[in-house]
N, C-alpha and C positions, 0 to 999 in steps of 0.2 A: 285201485282208486286213484284218480288224477288229483294231485296236490298242486293247485295253482299257487303263484306267489301270494295272491289275495288270501287264499285259505291258510297258508302258513303264517301270514301276518296276523290274522285274527286269532288263530289257534295259539300263537306264541304269547298272547296276552290273556289267554283263558286261565281260569283257576279251577281246581277240582271241587266239585259240588256233591253234596248228598242232600236228600230230602228228608225232613223231619215232619211227620204229620201229627196233627191234633184233630179233635173232632170237627172243628169249624174252620180250619185254615191250614195252610202249608207254608213252611218257611224254608227257603233254599239259601244256604249260607256256606262259605268256605269251611272245609273240615276243621281247620285249626280254630274256628270260632265257636264250635258247638261244644256245649258243656257235657261232661261225662253223664251216662245214663243214670248213675247213682244219685245225681243231684235232683232228678225229678222236676227240673225247672222247665216249664212250657216255653217254647221259643216264641219270640215276638211275631205276630202276623204281619208286621210291616218292618222288615229288617232295614237297617241303615243303608242308604245308597252309597256305593263306592264307585268312583268314576271309571276305573279300569275293569269293572266286572260287567258281564252281560246280565241284563235284568232277568229275573226268574219269570216263569210262566204266570205265577200268581200276581205279578205286578204289571201284566200286559194291559195296554189301553183297550183291549177288547172287552175287558170286564168292567161292568157298570158299578162304580163304587159309591154312588150317591142315590138318594131316593128320587131326586129330580130326573136323573138319567134313566133310572129303571122304569119309572112311570111313562117316560117318553119312548119306550120301545116300540118300533113300528109294528102295526098290526095287532097290538095287544087289545083284547076284548074281554071285559069282565062279565062273568056268567050272570050276574044279577041285573045287568042292563043299565046300571046307574052311572057308568062312565067314571071319570077320574074323581068326581065329587063323592062318590060312594052313596050308600043308602041313607046315611045320616047327614049328608051334605057337608061333612067336615073334611073330606078328602080321604085318600087311600094311605095305607101304611105299608112299609116294606120292612123286611128283616134280613140281616146278614146271614146268608146260607152258603155252604159249599154245594158242589154238584150233587153228592149223594143225599144231602139233606133236602134239596129241592125235589129230587125224585121221590123221596119218602113222603114229602108234603103232597106231591101230586097223587100218589097212591092213596094216601089217607083221605084226600079230598074226593077221589073217585069212589072209594068205599062208602064214604059218608053221604054222598049225594045219589047213590044208586044201590038199592037193596039187592039187585041181581049181580052186582060186581063181586068177583072173587079174585084172590091173588094166590098163586100156587107155583111151586118149583122146588128144586133141591135146596134144602136148608133155609127156606124163606121164613119158616116159623120162628126161628131164633134170631132172625135179622139179616140173614144172608152173608155171604163172604165179604161183601163191600158195605154192609150195614144199611142197605137201601130199604129194607122192610122191618127195621128195628122198631119194636113196640106195637106193630100192627096186629099181631095175634092177641095180645093183651087187650087192645082197644076194640077189636071187632070180632074176636072169637075164633075158635079153631075150625069152625065150619066155613069160614070165609077167607081165612089166611092159613094155608096148610102146606106141609111138605109133600113131595111126591117121591116115588122110587127113583132110582138113578137110571132114568130112561128118557132121553130127549125126544125120542119118537113118541113115547107115551104122553109127554107134556103137550106136544103139538096136537096129537090126536084127541086127547081129552078136551083141550081148548076148542078145537074145531067142532066137536060134538056139542059142547055146552053153548057155544055161540049159535049153532044151527037151530037150537030150540029157544032162542031169544035171550040167552044169558050174555053177561058182559065178562068175558074171560081175559085175565091179565096174567100171562105166564112169564116165567123167568128161566132163561138158559144161563147156567152159572158162569160160563165163559163162552164167548162167541166161537172159540175154537172147537167147541163141542156141539155146534148147531147142525153139523153134517148128518148125524143119525136122524134128525128131524126133517131133513131136506125133502124126502118123499111126501110126507104129510103136508108140509108147507107149500110146496110147489105143485104137487099133483092133486091135493085135496083142498086145502084152505084157499089157495089162489083161484081155484076153478069152481068153488062151491056155488057162488051166486050165479055164475054164467050157466053152469050145468043144470041148475034148478029153475032157470029163467026167473030168478028172483022169488022163487016159491018158498024158500025157507024164511022163517021169521028174521027180522033185521036185528040180530044181536051184534056183538062186536068181539073181535079177537085181537089182542095186542100181545106181542112177544117182546120182552126186553132182554138184551144181552150185552155185556161189556166187551169191547174190542180194542184193537190197537195196542201198542207196546208201552212199557214203562221203563225199559232199559235192561230188564233182567228176567223176562218171562220165557224166552226161548221158544222151542218148537210148538208148544201146546198151550201157551198162555199169552201170546203176543200177536196173533193173526188178525188180519182185517178181511173177513170173508164176504164183505158186502157185494163185491163184483159178481159172485156166483148167483145172485138174485136179480141181476139186471134184466134177464129175459122172462121173468116170472110175471106175466100179465095178470093183473088182478091182485097183486101183492105190493103194498107200499113199503118203502124202506126210508127211514128217517134217521138222521144223525145230528143231534143237538150239540152245539159248541160250548154252552155255558149254563149256569144254573137257571137263569131266567128262561132260556130257550128250552132247557130240559123239562121244566114244569109246564110251560105253555104248550109245547109240541106234544108231550106225553098225554096231557089231558085232552088235547084235540084228537089225538089218535085213538084214545080209549073211547071217545064219544062218536067216532066216525064208523059207519058200517063197513068200510073197506078194511080188510085185515092188514095189520101194519106190524113191521119189525122195527123197533126202536133200538138202534145200536148206540151204546154209550161209551165214549172214549174213557178207558178206566183210569188213566193218569189224571184226568180232570176231577175225579170223584172228590179228592181233597185239595188239589192244587188250585182249582178254579173257585173263587169266592166272589159273590156279588150281593148287592141289595136286591131282594126278590119280593114282589108284592105278596102279602100274606093272604089276600083274598083269592077266590077261585077265578082263574082266567085261562084263556087259550090264545094260541098264536096260529097264523094261517099255515096250513099244510100245502105241499106241492108248489111253494113259491120260494125262489131264492131271495136273499136279502143283500142289498148293497151296503156294505159296512163302511166303506170309504169311497168317496167320489174321485174320479180321475178321468183324464181325457187322452192320455198317451198310450196306455196299456191296461188291459184287464187281467187281474189275477183271480182265479177261481179255485176254491178249495172247500173242505168241510172237516169238522172235527178238530183234533189236535193240530194238524198241519196249518190251520188258519193262524195260529199264534206264531208259527215259524214264518209264514208268509208276511204277516204284519211287521215282524221284526226286520226282515230283509228289506221291506219297503221303507221302513224308518231309517235304516242304515244308508240306503241309496239316496233318499231325499234330504237327509241331514248327516252326511258322512263325517266321521271323526277324522282328524288330521292324518293319522297313520294310514287311513284307508284311501285318501284322496289320490295318492300317487299311483294307485293301481287301477284307477278308473279311466275309461276312454276320455279323450280331451273334451268331447261334447257334453259329458256328464260331470265335469269338474266345475267348481266355482271359478269365475263369476257367472258361468252359464246358469240359467234358472234350473232348478231341480225338475226331474220328470214328474208328471202328474199321473199317478197310478191308482187305478180303481181296484178295490178288493171286494169280492163277492163270496158269500157263504151259500152253497147249494142247499143245505138243510135236507132236502128230499132228493135222493138219487134214483129212486124208481117209484113212479115214472120220472125220467130225467127231464128237468125243465129246459130242454135244449133251445126252444124258440125264444124264451126270455133271455137266456145267455147270449144267443146269437144277436138279438136286438142290441144288447149292451156292447158287444164286440164290433158291431157295425159303426159305432160312434168312436171307438178307440183305434180300431184297425189292427190290434195286436192282442194275443191271448197266451197266458201261461197258466197251466193247470197243475195242481199239486195234490197228491194224496199219498198215504202211507202204504197202501196195498201195492202189490207188485204191478208192473206195467201191463203185462199180458192179461187180457180179460178184465182189466180194471175199469172203473168209471171214467177215468181220464181219456182212454182211447175212444170209448163210446161218445163222450161229449165232444172230443176233438173232431171226430168224423161228422157228427151232426152240425157243428158250427161251421166246419169246412164246406159242407153242402149248402147251408143256409146263408152264409155270409162270405162266400168265396171272393166275390168281386170287391169286398171291402177290406180284405186282409192285406196288410203291408209287410208281413213277415210270416214264416212258418209258425204254426202253433207249437209252443213249448210244453213239455211235460216233465215234471219232477216227481218221482215215485220211489217206492221201495224196489228192491231188486227181484228178479224172477228166481228166487231161491227160497227154501224154508227160512224162517226167521232164526238167525244163529244166536245162540246164547251169549257167547263172548264177544261177538261182533254186532250186537243189536244196535248200538249207537251208530254204526256205519250203515246199517240197513235203513234207518229212519232218514227221511229227507231233512236236512239241516239248513240253517240260515244261509250258509255259504253256497250250497247247491242251488237254492232258490235264487239267491242274489246273482250268481253267475248266469242262470238261465234268463233272468229279467234283463240283465245287461246285454246278453247275447241277442235277445229278441228286440230290444230297443235299438241296437246297433245294426240290425240287418238292413 
């Protein structure tokens, strides 16, 4: 691994962190400030800011912490058709939820609004490993929320059959790492069913949920990002929400859409990402990327957890701390104006919204892509190729890619496998300086 002076500078100021989770929030603090487990004292959801510490994921500006921001989410459509004023005319309400609570809220809404909807998977009846189905069995009964045997192929096959007779199937694969036994059913059957029948089967729906990406200690079988394997599966949509609002809105949209969809959920966000989420039934648009931050000099594209890394890298470059300035190229140092960098969330990676991204890159001339999956066969190479073809004459620099390595996810070196702020920072600086 290349340790640049910049990397050593930032790492020298870093402190060791651990994550302490509670039901509705996550607190990331230095080890020496955490009380012993015997105290049973819940950590504060808003720890005190310390100037020399990197902000935790839970304090990212990506997360919408006010009702006003939440209700202004682009593309948000309420199912009752009454807009922001609501059916009573008194306006909408939001509630503070973390990622898994918003997923649970979406599943409960889907079950309550569609009698044909069922939720099934390994251990979902007691709430699931990540608590995303907690309480659903008690609320909707064992015939609509139930466990399956330990067979991912069976989960996918059962869901395909139920959807083909008009049902609304919502399956869960306990970890994305174990989706491979279901690959044949998903790619050879589910993705092709509508095409093979010329639309002859009843228009039910099939949605598969699965947690992916790493948390720092999952190793070979609990940290993978398998989304790239589905890039060529025509007829199968792949969605990766970045936050609680996105998780609820995109999951409900997928459940109600006849196109079979895999919703991959970054597992570290289940408790770390907390937002104000509208309590009413709403959806967000599928197959459309979202511009999170406007910019004119360079476009950064990502999805899932690495979006938080990308935003932090952009913030460091546009407002560098004094210790960092000396390592920047002359044209990026004050008093020169900071670069204007655009940040885009793909949200849907299959079908890849290549045309929409290419149109954005035509305006900035530079592109950096970041994802946690390995480089070979990943979404980044697919997107880079398409943008290169569609926007070649507009590019002012080679397209940059920051990704995981082409290795299994190593347990003890998992932090080195993940794209971090400095790797993204270096690639942005390199692309701007080309």
